[in-house]
N, C-alpha and C positions, 0 to 999 in steps of 0.2 A: 666188664667183659675180659675174659681171661686172653692171654698170648694165642693159643689155639683158637678160642671161639672166634677173635679177631679175624684170623686168617681164614676160617670156616665161612664167617658172615661176608668177608671179602669176595671170596669166591663165588658165592652165591649173587654177588651183584654183577656179576659176568653174564647172568641171564637175562638182565634189564637192558633194554634198548636205550634207556636213558643214560645208563652207565656206559655204553660203547659210543655214544654219540658225542657225550662232554667229555669223554677220556681221549677222544679223536682230536677233539678241538683244543684241548690242553697240550697233548702231544704236539699238534701243529704250532703251537704257541712256543712250546720250549724249545723246538728246532728252529724257529725264527729269531728268539731269543739269543739263542748261542750264536747265531752267523754275526750278531751285533756285539761280542763279547771284547772287551779291554785287555789286549795283550800286556804284561809287564816285563815278562821274559819268554824264551821259547816254551818253558815249560809250567807258566804260571799265568793265569788270567782271570779277569773279575767278569763275573756274569751274573744274570739275574734270573737265567733259566729255572732255576731251584724253585721259582715261585710256581711254576705251571705243576712241577712233580709234587712240590709239597700240597697243592690244592687237589691233586687226584689222590695222594694218600690221605688226606684229610676226609673227601668225600666217600671215598669208594676201599679204602682199607689197604692193608700192606700188601695182600695177594695182586691187587689191579695196579697197585704202586710198582711191584717187583717187575710185572711183565711191561710195564709202562717204562720203566727204566731200560729195559733190554731193547724195546722199539726205538726210543728217542736216540739211544746211543747208535743203534745200526743205522737207521734212517740219516740221522745227522751226519754220521761218516761219510755215508753214500752221496750225501747232498753236499756237504762240503768237507771233502778229504783234508787232514791235518796230520802229515805223518804217517806211520804205518797203524793198520788196524791191530788191536790186540784185544782178546776175549776178557782179559783180565780187567780192562777200563770198563767192558760192557758190564762185567760183574759187579764192579765197585759202584757204577752207577744205578744199579738195580738194587744194591744193598742201602743205597743211600735214599731211594724212592720208597722202600720197603719201611725204613725206619722214621719216615714221615708218616706213614701208615700206622705202625705200631703205636706213635705216640699221639697223632691227632684224631685217628678213625672216630673215636666216640666222644669228640668234645661237644659239649652242649653251646647252641646258638648263644652269641652274646654281642651286644653292640659296645664296640671300643670307647666311644665317647658318651657312653650314657651313665645316668646316675650320678651327674654332676649337680650340687646344688649350687646355685646360682650366687646364693648369698655369702657362701663361705669359699666359694670356688676359687678366688684370687689369692685368698690367704693361705689356701690348702696348697695351691701351686707354687707359693713362694716356700711355703715352708718344706715341700716336698724337694724343690730344687736346692736349697739351702743344705738338707741334710744329704741329698745326692752327692753334692759338692764334696760334703766333709768326708762322706763315707769315700768317694774316689780318690780324695787327697790321702787319707789314711790307708788305702788299698795301694796307692801308688809308691807311697813310702815303704811298705813293705815288702812288695815286690822287687823295688829297687834294690833294698838292704839285701834280699834273697840273691837277686844276681851279681849285686857287689861283690858278695861272697862267692858264688861261682867265678865271677870274674879273677878275683887275687888269688883262689886255688888253680885255675887253668893257668894264669899268667906264668907260672913257675913250673909248668909241665909241658910247655911248648916244644923244647927241645926232646922231649921223648920220642922213643921211637915206637912205631906201629900205629895202632888205631887210636892209642890213646893221645899221641902227640898231634895227629889230624884233627881230633876233635877238640883237642886243647887250643890250637890254633884258630879254630873257628869261633871259640868264646872267649877268646883272650882280648877281644878289641872293647876298648872302655865304654864305646858309643852303645853297645849291647844294654848297657847299665840304665841308661837313659831312656832308650827304647821301651826297656821293660816297664820303668816307672810310668812313663807315658801311656802306655797299653793297659796297666793297672788301673790307673785314674779312669781309663773311659769305661772298663768293665764295671769298677765299682759304682761309678756315677750313673751310669746307662742303667745297668741292670737294677742299681737301688731304687731311681726313679721309676722306671716301669714296674716294679713291684709294689711300690708304696702307692702309685697311682690306682692300682688296681684291686689292692686288699680292701677296699670298701665294698665289693661284691664278692661273693665266694667263688661263683663259676668263673667271672673274669679274671681272678687271681689264679686260679688252677690251670686255665687255658693259657695265660701268660706263661705260667711256669713251665707246662708244657711244651711251649715253642720254645721256650728258651733252651730248657735242656735236650730238646730235640736237635734244633742248631748245633750245639754244644757237642753233641753226641758224634753228628755227622762229621763236624769239624775235626774232632779229635781221631775219630776211626778212621774216616774215608780220605780225608785230605791230608792229613798228618803222619799216619801208619801206612794204609793199604796203597796209596797212591805211589809215594816212594818205592815201594817195596814192588809195586808192579811195573815202574820205570825200569827198575834194575834187572828184575827178572825176564823183562820183554826185551831187555839189550839195549834201550833208548838212552842209557847212561849208565855211568859205572859208579860204584859205590864212592869213590873220591869225590867227583864231583857233586853226586847227592849230598855228602856229608857237608861241601864246600856251600853248598846253593841252601842248605836246610835253614839257617838262620833267617833267610829271605823269604822262604816259604812259611815260616813260624811268624815272622811278623806280618806278613800279608793277612795270611788266616785270622791272626790273633785281632789284627785290627776290623777287618770286615766283618768278623761274626759278631759283634754287637750291633753294627750297623744293618746286617741281615736279620737281625732278631727285631729291631724296630720295625723293618719294612713288612716282615711279615706278620708282626703284631697290627701293623695299620691295615694290611691289606686281607689276610687270611678271615679273620671274624667277619667282616661285612658280607665277603664271598660265600661264608658258611650259612649266616644269617639269612641272605638273598636266596640261596638253594632250599633251604629249610623252608621259608615262607613261600616261595614260587610253587614248590611241588606240593607242599601240603594243601595249597589252595586247591591246586589241580586234582588232589585227591578227594578233596571236600565237596568239589563240583560233579566228579564220578559217582561219587556216593549219592548225592542229592539227584542224581539223573537216573 
């Protein structure tokens, strides 16, 4: 299905009472989950509310997802105001929900834990773990070397004036090299394991790849680019403080992204499978009647 076709098909979902009811339930779930978010700093927090928006996008597409993102942000702020309201953050929330719809809308329902041969399951699992650990170590080493080179270059620029000096001071701490290596290991190991464990089934592999790419796209675009820019434009923070706090934002998102991908891979496929089975059964009964 083309991108425009997804938006059109998703818009038509709004005519279905089933879509309205389930979307309303998931919007309520999103708002509740936001209330139980874990704050790291005043600007950073960990939340699992994205699961509700991801489910809306997966079931009903980008148009419904975009509108749901607007509704969840506005109602969520009204029920639990946290700082000032800015339409920029509402737009970012809507964009994230729309991206879920673009990537996940036409996924084929699969069972995440199906297709395992009991006789070779243990040996395959052990092999997948060993390969994933090796890839993780290699990825961690490569990322660590890259950030070591960055650290060496920025260390000599800390006395520079202007924006160059400010950015150099942020990346001049040697701790960032070790953190980058650990994050590289997590990405390499977790994503390799996900891909290897799913590659036995074409649909499951494609669904896993979609979920991973979807989450990475949202993290980079919404969390690392649009949100800091919106905070500066809205006057919540200054450019200097944003630059100073950016490594923590980068580390938080880099660590949380693979964890979120694993959670989405565990929860979303069964939700889609249950939705398709339940409502296809209803459709069969109506046809028979």
